[in-house]
C-alpha positions in Angstrom: 0.1 -0.2 0.1 2.9 2.2 0.6 3.0 3.0 -3.2 -0.5 4.2 -3.3 -0.5 6.0 -0.1 1.4 8.2 2.6 2.3 5.3 5.5 4.0 7.0 8.3 6.7 5.3 10.4 5.8 3.3 13.6 6.2 5.2 16.9 8.9 4.0 19.0 7.7 1.5 21.5 4.0 0.8 20.0 4.6 -2.2 17.9 3.4 -2.5 14.4 -0.5 -3.6 14.7 -2.9 -1.7 12.5 -6.7 -1.8 12.8 -9.5 -2.6 10.6 -13.3 -2.2 9.8 -15.5 -2.5 6.8 -18.4 -0.6 6.1 -21.8 -1.9 7.6 -23.1 -2.3 3.6 -19.6 -3.4 2.5 -18.2 -1.0 0.1 -15.4 0.8 2.0 -12.7 -0.7 4.1 -10.9 1.7 6.8 -7.7 1.0 7.8 -5.6 2.8 11.0 -2.2 2.4 11.3 -0.3 5.3 13.7 -1.7 8.8 12.8 -3.5 8.0 9.4 -6.6 6.7 8.1 -7.3 5.2 4.8 -10.9 4.9 3.2 -10.2 1.5 0.5 -12.7 0.7 -2.2 -13.8 -2.6 -0.8 -14.0 -4.3 -4.4 -10.2 -3.2 -5.6 -8.6 -2.5 -2.6 -7.7 0.5 -4.0 -7.1 3.8 -1.8 -10.1 6.2 -2.0 -9.5 9.0 0.7 -6.9 9.4 3.4 -7.3 11.5 6.6 -3.8 12.3 8.6 -4.9 12.5 12.5 -3.2 14.9 14.9 -1.7 12.0 16.9 -1.4 8.2 16.6 -4.8 6.0 17.6 -5.1 2.1 18.8 -8.4 1.3 17.5 -11.3 2.1 15.3 -15.0 1.5 15.7 -18.0 2.5 13.7 -21.6 4.4 15.1 -24.5 2.1 15.0 -25.3 3.9 11.8 -22.2 3.8 10.1 -21.9 7.5 9.6 -19.1 7.9 12.2 -16.2 6.4 12.9 -14.3 6.5 16.3 -10.6 6.4 17.0 -9.4 5.1 20.0 -6.5 7.2 21.9 -3.0 5.6 21.6 -1.9 4.3 25.1 1.2 2.6 24.4 4.8 3.9 23.1 6.4 7.4 22.7 3.4 9.4 22.5 4.9 13.3 22.6 2.4 14.5 20.4 0.5 17.8 20.5 -3.1 16.3 20.5 -4.3 13.4 22.5 -7.8 12.0 22.6 -10.9 9.9 20.8 -11.0 11.4 17.4 -14.7 11.5 15.3 -14.4 11.0 11.7 -17.3 11.1 9.0 -17.4 7.7 7.4 -18.0 9.2 4.1 -16.1 12.2 3.8 -13.0 11.4 6.2 -13.5 14.8 7.6 -12.3 15.2 11.7 -15.8 15.8 13.5 -14.7 15.9 17.2 -12.0 15.2 19.4 -12.1 14.4 23.4 -8.8 16.0 24.4 -9.6 15.1 28.0 -9.0 11.2 27.3 -7.6 9.7 30.2 -3.7 9.8 29.0 -3.0 6.0 30.2 0.1 3.8 29.6 -1.5 0.9 29.2 -4.2 -0.4 26.8 -7.4 -0.1 28.9 -10.6 -1.1 26.6 -11.6 -4.4 27.7 -14.6 -6.4 26.7 -16.6 -8.3 29.4 -19.9 -10.2 29.5 -22.8 -8.2 31.2 -24.3 -9.6 33.9 -28.4 -9.6 34.3 -29.6 -7.9 37.6 -31.8 -10.0 39.9 
């Protein structure tokens, strides 16, 4: 993909993981690596659009209606950057919509899944 899009160097201490999600209708694939977000045409896997974010992110999720992407804040490695936080991006245009810069600046991953228990 590096011949089709700008690919940043990895941040020291963050490893080499990227993040992927597919639009609900299956027409676009979204890839996140460091501070870059790419939208690819799902059929041809060609880069349709890209967005450079203010800081690296560690994960991507879609809103329930599929119109927004939530980019989770980076928590590991050398993160001496201006902006931290969770970013919301328009899935159709890749425009940055919102930034939650007061997100906790933790040094360890903190997103965990656990089954919900029923109240009795």
